[in-house]
C-alpha positions, 0 to 999 in steps of 0.5 A: 419391345418383347423380352423373353425372361426365364421362368425362374426369374418370373417366380421372384417377388413382384417388385423384382419382376416389374423392375426387370421389365422396365430396365430391359425395355428402356436400356438401349434406346434410353441410354443412347438418348441420354448419352447423346442428348437426343430427347425433345426433337421432332422426327422429319419425314423418314426414309425406310430402312432396308433389311435383307437376308443374303443370299436370298436363294441357294441350296443345302447341303453343304451348310450355308453361311447367312448374313443379314444386311441392314441399310439405314439410308440416312436414318441414325438407328440407335436400337434394333429388334429383329425376328427371323422365322424358319421351319425348324423341322427342315433346317437348323442353325449350326453356329451361334448368332453373331451381331455387328460390334456397332450394336454392342448393348445386347438386350436379347440374342437367341442361342443356337439351341433356343433358335432350333427349339422355337424356329425363330431367331431373335436379336435386340441390341442398341448402340452404346451412348458414346458411339455415334448411331450408324447410317448407311449399310451394315453388311454383317449386321447379323450372321449365322450358319444353316444346316439341312435336316430334311431328307426329301430331294428338292425340298424347299424352305424359307427364311422370313422376317416377322415385321409385326414384332420388329422395331428400329428406333431412330435417335432424333426423337426415338421414333420407329423407322419404317422397314423394307424386307425380303424373304429368302428361299433355299432348296434342300437336297438338290437333285438335277432332273436328267435330260433324256437321250435324243433318239432320231425318228427314222424317215419312212421310205416313200411309197409309190402313189397310183394316179387314178383315171379321172371319171368324166363329170356330167354337165348340169343343167343350170337352175334359174336363180330366184331374186329375194324380195328385200325386207324392211330394215327395223329402226332400233329404239334407243333406251335411256342411259341409267344414271348411277346412284352415287355412294354417299354412305361413309364407312364406320371405324372403331379403335379396339386397342388400346381402350379409351382412357388407358394408362400405358407405361412410358417407352412401351411399344404397342399395336394400335388396332381398329375395325372398319367396314363400308357398304361398298368397300374400305380402301384404307385406314390412317392412324395418327397420334396428336395430329401426326400420321403414323401408319396407313393400312390398306387391308384388315386387320388394320394395325399400327405399331407405335412406340410411346415417348418416354415423357411421363404423365403425357396425354396422347390423342389417337385417331383412326380415319377410314376411307371408302372407295368413293373417298367418303371418310369417318373417324374414331379417336381415343385418349391415352396417358403415359405413366411414370 
């Protein structure tokens, strides 16, 4: 979880800075889990949550109200961190950001001034311990209003989710919920292209055509036809079909982050990173923790977001398994430990 802290706070003594990081990072999910006694359960196979920007298309001006809809499906989401990116040279927010009252524990919310200065909207919020975690659709999860800055006719701009820095945490074992997102595209200063007036093409007057007098064609004397002598048909020589050489060379894979033996603060969100290569091609890389598959990435850079459980002094085996196009595999694993 990423929390922006004002510079003047970071100038405080070390113990104050460290305490603020731990408190802010764990506040929403830990408070909810303690209030509802959700620690220690195993997360079942999870249906992705869907988060969409509405409307997904439109035009400005006038100012356009935008609402972000969250469909949890059957997931009981207790904490959410959302990051939305936009081109601040073309559009700005004309209102402050509102968050649905179900997520009443606000850890971070961009002000209108901060969003317009950075080109990103950041909201991190959790459900209060006494409130049941919501499932299904939340139609007004985040709302705000956009205004156009561009003066160019028929200019375009996009709103998109920065999924690499987003998190949705389920209450069952504080595991991260997979996400499905969309991108919204808006037209700025729409100008319709005029349709040219139809001018009928005049029909030309018919011109009289003179019929020429035919010239008699002389009779040709027929030329005798020569009968060709047939040539012998060549018999093709069949060439043997080459036998393809099988690919038996496995790919190589190496976990580059975190390092082997690393000690990581409990409840911290990290990105597991790996490199993979093959003489033919890498088809995918699977990431697992303690034998349970967490992510599958089919293109480089190969990455997986993982939220460490809040259990202290616990050892986790992180494994990356690479597949090539012939299904040859290789693995690389490291061991990390959660701190107090």
